[in-house]
C-alpha positions in Angstrom: 90.1 67.6 104.2 90.0 68.5 107.9 90.3 72.1 108.8 93.7 71.7 110.4 95.0 70.1 107.2 93.8 73.0 105.1 95.5 75.5 107.5 98.8 73.6 107.4 99.0 74.2 103.7 98.0 77.9 104.1 101.2 80.0 104.5 99.6 83.3 105.1 95.7 83.4 105.3 95.7 86.8 107.1 92.5 86.7 109.2 90.1 83.8 109.0 86.6 82.8 110.0 85.3 79.3 110.2 81.7 78.4 111.1 80.2 74.9 111.2 78.3 72.3 113.2 79.9 69.9 115.7 80.1 66.2 115.0 77.3 65.4 117.5 75.1 67.9 115.6 74.3 69.7 118.9 76.6 72.8 118.7 77.3 75.6 116.4 81.0 76.2 116.1 82.8 79.5 115.5 86.5 80.1 114.9 88.3 83.4 114.4 92.1 83.6 114.0 94.8 86.2 113.3 98.0 85.8 111.5 100.5 88.5 110.6 103.5 89.4 108.5 104.6 92.6 109.9 105.5 93.5 113.5 102.4 95.7 113.7 100.2 92.9 112.6 101.7 90.5 115.1 101.4 93.1 117.9 97.8 92.0 118.8 95.9 90.0 121.3 92.3 89.0 121.9 90.7 90.0 125.1 87.3 88.9 126.5 84.4 91.3 126.6 80.9 90.9 128.1 79.5 89.5 124.8 82.5 88.2 122.9 86.1 89.4 122.2 88.0 92.5 121.1 91.4 92.9 119.5 93.9 95.0 121.3 97.5 96.0 120.9 100.0 94.0 123.0 102.6 96.8 123.0 100.8 100.2 122.6 104.1 101.8 121.4 103.9 99.7 118.3 100.2 100.2 117.5 99.5 100.9 113.8 96.2 102.5 112.6 93.8 101.5 115.5 90.7 101.8 113.2 92.0 98.6 111.4 93.7 96.8 114.2 91.4 97.4 117.2 87.8 96.2 117.0 85.1 94.0 118.3 85.7 90.6 116.6 82.9 88.6 118.2 79.6 89.9 119.6 76.3 88.5 120.7 73.5 90.5 119.2 70.1 89.2 120.5 70.1 85.5 119.9 72.7 85.7 117.1 76.5 85.7 117.2 78.5 87.9 114.9 82.2 87.4 114.0 84.1 89.7 111.7 87.6 91.0 111.0 86.8 94.7 111.6 84.4 97.3 112.9 81.7 96.0 110.7 80.8 93.8 113.7 79.2 96.9 115.2 77.5 97.9 112.0 75.9 94.4 111.8 74.7 94.6 115.4 73.2 98.0 114.9 71.3 96.9 111.9 70.0 93.8 113.6 68.7 95.8 116.5 66.7 97.9 114.0 65.1 94.7 112.5 67.3 94.8 109.4 69.5 92.0 108.1 73.1 90.9 107.9 73.1 91.7 104.2 71.6 95.2 104.7 74.4 96.1 107.1 77.2 94.9 104.9 75.8 96.6 101.8 76.8 99.9 103.6 80.4 98.8 104.0 83.4 98.2 101.7 86.8 96.7 101.9 89.5 98.1 104.2 91.3 101.3 103.2 94.8 99.9 103.4 97.5 99.4 100.8 96.4 95.8 100.2 92.6 96.6 99.8 92.1 93.9 102.5 88.7 92.3 102.3 86.2 92.5 105.1 85.1 89.0 106.1 82.0 88.5 108.3 79.9 85.7 109.7 76.6 85.3 111.6 75.3 82.3 113.5 71.6 82.2 114.3 70.0 80.6 117.3 69.1 77.4 115.3 72.7 76.9 114.2 72.2 78.1 110.6 74.8 80.6 109.5 76.0 83.0 106.8 79.4 84.2 105.6 80.3 87.2 103.5 83.3 88.9 101.9 83.6 92.4 100.7 86.6 92.9 98.4 88.0 94.9 95.5 86.6 94.2 92.0 90.2 93.7 90.9 93.3 93.4 93.0 93.6 97.2 93.2 90.3 98.6 92.2 88.2 101.0 94.2 85.0 99.2 93.1 83.6 96.8 95.6 82.2 93.3 95.2 80.0 91.9 97.9 79.5 88.2 98.3 77.0 86.4 100.6 76.8 82.7 101.4 74.1 81.1 103.5 74.1 77.6 105.0 70.6 76.7 106.1 71.1 72.9 106.4 74.5 72.6 108.2 75.9 69.1 108.2 77.3 67.6 111.4 81.1 67.6 111.6 81.5 70.1 108.7 81.9 73.8 108.2 83.2 76.6 106.0 86.3 78.7 106.1 86.8 82.1 104.6 89.9 84.3 105.0 91.2 87.7 103.9 94.0 86.4 101.7 94.6 83.4 99.5 97.4 82.0 101.6 100.6 82.8 99.6 103.1 84.9 101.6 105.0 85.9 98.5 101.9 87.2 96.6 99.3 88.6 98.9 96.0 88.6 97.0 92.4 88.7 98.2 90.7 85.4 99.0 89.1 84.0 95.8 86.2 81.6 95.3 83.6 80.1 97.7 84.3 79.5 101.3 86.2 76.3 101.7 84.2 73.3 103.0 86.1 71.2 105.5 85.5 68.5 108.1 86.5 68.6 111.8 86.2 66.4 114.9 86.7 66.6 118.6 85.7 68.6 121.6 86.5 72.2 121.9 89.9 71.7 123.6 91.2 69.2 121.0 89.8 71.2 118.1 91.4 74.4 119.3 94.7 72.7 119.8 94.6 71.2 116.4 94.0 74.6 114.8 96.6 76.4 116.8 99.2 73.8 115.9 98.3 74.0 112.2 98.8 77.8 111.9 102.2 78.9 110.7 104.4 79.1 113.8 106.0 82.4 112.8 102.9 84.2 111.7 100.1 83.0 114.1 98.9 85.7 116.5 95.6 84.7 118.2 92.8 82.2 118.1 89.3 82.1 119.4 86.9 79.2 119.4 83.3 79.1 120.6 81.0 76.1 120.8 77.3 77.2 121.1 74.7 74.7 122.4 71.9 75.0 119.9 69.3 73.8 122.5 69.6 76.6 125.0 72.4 78.9 123.8 75.0 78.1 126.4 78.5 78.3 125.1 82.1 77.3 125.8 85.1 79.3 124.6 88.8 79.0 124.2 91.1 82.0 123.6 94.8 81.7 122.8 97.3 84.6 122.4 100.8 84.0 121.2 101.9 87.2 123.1 100.5 85.9 126.4 
């Protein structure tokens, strides 16, 4: 299925990361999106930074725990690009700067300390367009023991990618994402692709979307940022 079709059938994915390779096989593709159930969750926007994006509160009077709602979601670290749903972005960048690995960094982290034991999802795209995804989640739905999963994609196929999200997609029974990242297809330039994703996300719950196309030969990139609150 195409990514937009998967998301149309996904009532509440929480936060989601998609990484893949463009149909012309020349660009690495990164997508990060936010959806929210509560007023606090929907009270967020993406803002551009020097090397990526941050989440911020749209209305500071309604800001929940900033440690879980305000963080660097996308950062360039050397010749790699990191995307995550929390402050583990900074942990990964710090470890990479010391010559350590994506996995080394995430082995020091666990799931979020909230009532839902929300998983931490993370991705990294290397200069050659290869990529990895990870999820850190509770061993059971409400266990303090952590499971750490890592997935690497060393031979990306043109026009395909992989989606991982915090929740399974059921608004009435919010459980951690289960199984391997979902392989999907996608087509189009960055504008049409971003529009397809934004249109596919649930109208009431979608919050923000960020899409980046990175030229594998040279590292130049294009981005699109969409905020429902702006």
